C-alpha angles and dihedrals in degrees: 000000000000092000091049090051092050092051092049091048092054092057105096114209114191118195093220093055094059127082122251094255093053092046090052092052094046092050092049110101114246095216123095132203120267090217116113096206117116118249119257094246094052117116128201112235121206109235119195111216096195127048121214111277093016114152116196116233113245120224115258093250090059096048126093135201133207118237124192116236115214136189124241131263099008093045088220111168112244109173146322125270126196119234130178113261092231087062104046106010106051118141115259112263110189092185093055092047091047092051091049094049092048090048091053092047093050090047093054095044109115101210093197097138110125137176133180123247123216089267092059097049117098114231147099121303093215115130112252099219138352118288092238140013100046096090091230133101117286117257136183124203128336091266090072114129088232092066129075109259093021129118125290119252114225092349125165121280129191109278143152114259094188115131129199129256126171115252093233091054092050092048090050090050091051092053091042090056090050090048091050091054092044093052091052093048092245097117109089114188115200125196100210133055115281096234130126126218095239135014093252117151090199091056092049092048089054090050092051091047089054090050091051091053090053101037106021132257121317141082125283130225108225112208112190136186093233140351114310102198099185093048091047093049092052092048091050088051088057090045090244101108093135092068095080124064137161122247095251091056097051119114134179094266091055091054092051096047129085126019103286143001120234107190134174115244094237091047090054088047091056094045092053091047093051095048109048103091090120089064094081099170112088092219089062093056108080093180137044129225092246090063094072105138129227121174141147129243096276095172092061093043088063089060112095113253097008094110090067089059091051092052097046093047094050095048112119102216110216092195118058091220108138092190092057091046091052092051092049091049091047090053090049091050091050091048092049092047092050092049093046094047093049090049091049091053090057093055125086120251111287146102093291093057091045093050094049093047092050090048091051092053092048091049092052089050091050091050091052091048088057089050090049091052090048093047098047103022093234132090119260119260121208094219139051120235091197137012095215112115093209091057099041102169101215095050098035093087091049092054090054089046090056087050092231110113099046097045103025098099093044093050092048092052091049092048092049089053092051093037089223104165097187093053090050090052091051091052091047090052089054090051090051090049091051092050091046091054090047092049093049092046092049092049092049091047091052091049092048092053091046092052091047089050091053092050094048092046092055091048090054095246095138098169095053090043091055090049092052090047091054091051091049090052090053090051092048091052090050089047093060093050092046092048092053091049090049092052091049091050091051090049091052091048091051090051090052091050091051091052091047096052092042089054091048092047095233101149097184095052089040090057092048091049091050091052090049089048092053091050091050090047092052091049091050093048092048091050092048091048090050091050092048090049091051091048090049092050090049091050092048090049091050091048091049089050092051090048091052090047091050092049090049090051092049091051096045099043110082125221122271094248094054089051089056091047090051090050090052090053 
């Protein structure tokens, strides 16, 4: 301060060297009056606080936004709904979102890592080496952390990694994440329940492809009001079961992941109700906690046969028997298809009747595919690799699994050498079982193709219908051959049983076996007669066709003279 005063004192200011304006200001006293009265020359100016056309800005809590309500699965826009701006139009706060995501991650962290200290290791407490004189480092017992096999110094122990976050901050983060998605157009609100009529992965893939055409590529997070078992089953079949989640399990990270959020309107309603504790003023809370909604998918319940799907998908199977589950599901599919087909027959001609009829045919085909998988142990294939009945591709693996086809001839030869009648009967029973499985599988395959053909025919897909019809014809031809072989195998088995009981001298069982043999013989004779009649009818039809062709040729071919006359012309 002393130096500054000296520098200021050395500066010479002469009054004559200053301009008049500077002199006037320097001579003006710097003190002002303490009086608060206005000077006599002061004038009061009229100030307008509002300009013409001025619209005051409302606070955020008083503003509203319009959200488009769609319909699942077409995402067709239906109407607009009004939502408070502090629910779906909050400014993006990266810090709030970051704190919420870290809080969720810390809360879900297990913290189960555990190591043993030197006091928890079993071992002797004898000192390893002398304290001094060895020239090496001092050591205690063998449980020392410095030795191999000893305890761990400062190792991890089970603990809770959860951190704290105020409820109001987390609720603000939840609505901020929803607002972020809404601002970017990635929050799709649907009015109906996000449930599909059957757990078909192909149907769900078509739905997702349609969504990608409308909204761009990327996966969708499906937020539902309650469990949607058919949708979840189809997603698990696509290995994408994590895409669907109920509203009470949603967190901030779920809302920020994936490409878009498809949420049911009631689920969004419940989320907003459960995360508005930071809106302390009652006027700012348009809903009350008691208004949390819970409803079922009413629109699908009105569809004929859908209730059977709901029941079968929500069954908690006590036994982990996949075969039994498949049979129960197949019965439910058949029941739903029957109900839907009967309801479609009562409707007038139109798109609704066509859609229900096609769905009934497809459901019957799905039911028979489940029965086919249960019968053979392998999934159904929609094509045949070979048309040979002996090498039927879908049953070939099962025959090897039963250990019949590969070792049957060898076993029969060994049995014939030993003349062991009971072993021969056991092998014949296996052969009958193999043929029975092949017959049932062939019949189911023919029925599946026939149902698919009916559905494609109603839809107007003639090419695919003809293809399915051709496959069904192949299966039917194979079915006749397999049935005849099965009857012959049963006849041979009955003959073996007659010989066995005759050798044992059991007259009662011998009589029963002879009656069974006669029934099998009658069935074989009837099947052979039917086959011969069909072959004869085919031959007669072929001869009639050749006769008609010959007569046509005779009529169309001119005489030799006329040909010469035509050549002259």
